[in-house]
N, C-alpha and C positions, 0 to 999 in steps of 0.2 A: 525709465524711472516710474518708480512705484509710491503708492500712497498708502503710506502705513500707519493705522491707529491704535494705539496701544493703551491698556489700564495699568497705569502708572503703576499702582500701588501693588496692583496682582500680580507684576514682572518683580519688583522688588523683593516680594515675598515678607515675611514677617519677625524673623529672626536676625536681629540687629539693633547692635546698641545704641545707635544714634538716628531715629528716624529720617531727620532732616539731610545729615551726612549724606545717608543713603539715598536718599532723593535726587540731590547735588551731584552726586558720583553717578547715576542712571540719567541723569540731565545731560553729563558732561560727554558719556559714553555715548549716548544717543546723536549729542550733534557732531562727536567725531566719524560716527556712522553716515549719518547722514551728507556730509559733505565729505567723503571718500566715496560713497557710493551713489553720490547724488540724489537722493531719494528724498522725498517731501514725509517728515514723520511730526505726527500729533500725537502727543500724550499726555493723558486728563490725568490729573489727581484729585482725591477728596478732599471737598473744601467745606462739606455739609456739617460739620461738627465744631470747625474751630477758624473757617475761612472769612473772607471778608463776608459782604452782605450780598456783593455780588459778585457775579463771572469774572476769571481774571484771567489776560494769553498774555504772554510774553511770545513773541517772535527772534529765530537765531538762529540764523543760518538757514538751513533748511530743517527746521524743527520749530514748532509751536507748543508749545507748555502750555495747559489750562486747566486751572482750576475752578472746578464746578462751585458756586455758589453756596451759601450759609444755607442751611435746608435741604442744598440738593445732591443729590447723590452723581459718583461719577461714573457709575452705572448707567443713569437715567440720562445723562448727559450723551454718554458714548451712543445711546441706543437715538437719541434725537438727532445726532451727528448723521448717523448711518439713514435713519427714515426721508431726510430730507439730504438725502447724498447726489451731489453732480458729479462726482468721480467714483473710479472704482476701489475701492478701499481694501488692503489686507490686514485684518481685525489683530491684535494681540492679544488674546486674556485667556485664563484658562477656567473663569466666570462660566458657568454652563449659562446661565439667562443670555449672556453680551453672545457667548458664542453660538450657540444656537438661533438667538435673533439675527444675528449676521451670515448665518449658513442660510437661513429662511429668506431673508434681503436679496441672498446670490452672490455676495461677496465672498471671498477666502478667507479663511478662519485659521488661527495656528494656537496653540498651549504656548502658554508663557514660556515652558521648558522648551520646546521647539525651537522659536526665536531667541533665548537666551543662548542655545548652542549657536546658532547663528552670530551673535553678538560676540561671545568667547574665539569665536574661529577666527573674525575678522581683528579681534586685537593678538598682537604678538605676545605679550607675557600678562602675567598676573592675575589675582581671581577674579571670576566671573563675577556677573553683579551679585550672586547670591552666596558670595565669599569661599565660594569651593575652587579647590585647584583645579588649573588649566587641565583639561583632557579628563575630566569625571564628567561620565554620561549619564543623562537619565533614560529612564526606560520608555520607549516608545510607545503609545498606546496601541493595543492589541484591537486586530481585525479579527471580527466575528466571522467565520466562513461557515458556521452550522444554520442552515434557515434561509440562507440568503436564495435569489435568485438568479439566474446569468451566468457568466462562466468565472468560475471560482480565482480566474489569473489574471483577470481584468479588472482594473481599477474601478470604483465608483464614481460618479461625477463629483461628487466631492472630494474623495481624495484624489482625483486630477486635477483639480482647482488648487488644493493643498501643493499639491505635489508640483504646478508650476507657480505658484505664490513663493515657495521656499527655493525655486532657481532664480526667481526675478531678486531674492536676496542677496 
C-alpha cells in the first residue's frame, strides 16, 4: 500500500468549463483508484480565496480530501504535511516548490502528468482527468546527461526513488 499526497488543482489543470465538476470528477476517480489499488490517497485543494474559515477534511474509503482554510494555500498545507510526516509519501505535483520540497525531505515525487498516466491506465475507457482522449502521451521530463558525474547508464537516487514509486502505483 502506498501513501499518495496530491496537489489537487495541479493535477486537474486549468482548462475546464466547470472547476467544480472537474474537482468532483477527480475525487471520484481517485476514490475508485484508492479502493481498487488499496492505496491511501490524500488530495489537497486550495480554499484560501473562497473556502471556509478553517481547513476542512472529508474521508471516503481510502481517500482523504482536504480544503485549505481561508487565507491558506494548498502548497503551504502540503509542505506542512510533509514536514511533519510520519509516513513515506509519494507526492504528486508539477509545482516546482512542492516537488523540490518533497525531494529535499526524502520523499518520492512525481509530476502531475506522470500520475495522470497511471490514473489513465487504471481506467478502462473515457477521457482522462485533463479531458484528453485515452492513449495520448505527455512527453517525459528530459534527463540531462552532460556535465553529470558517475556512470551515465545508472539512474540517480532521485530517479530510482521515482521509479520505485511508479511501480507501487
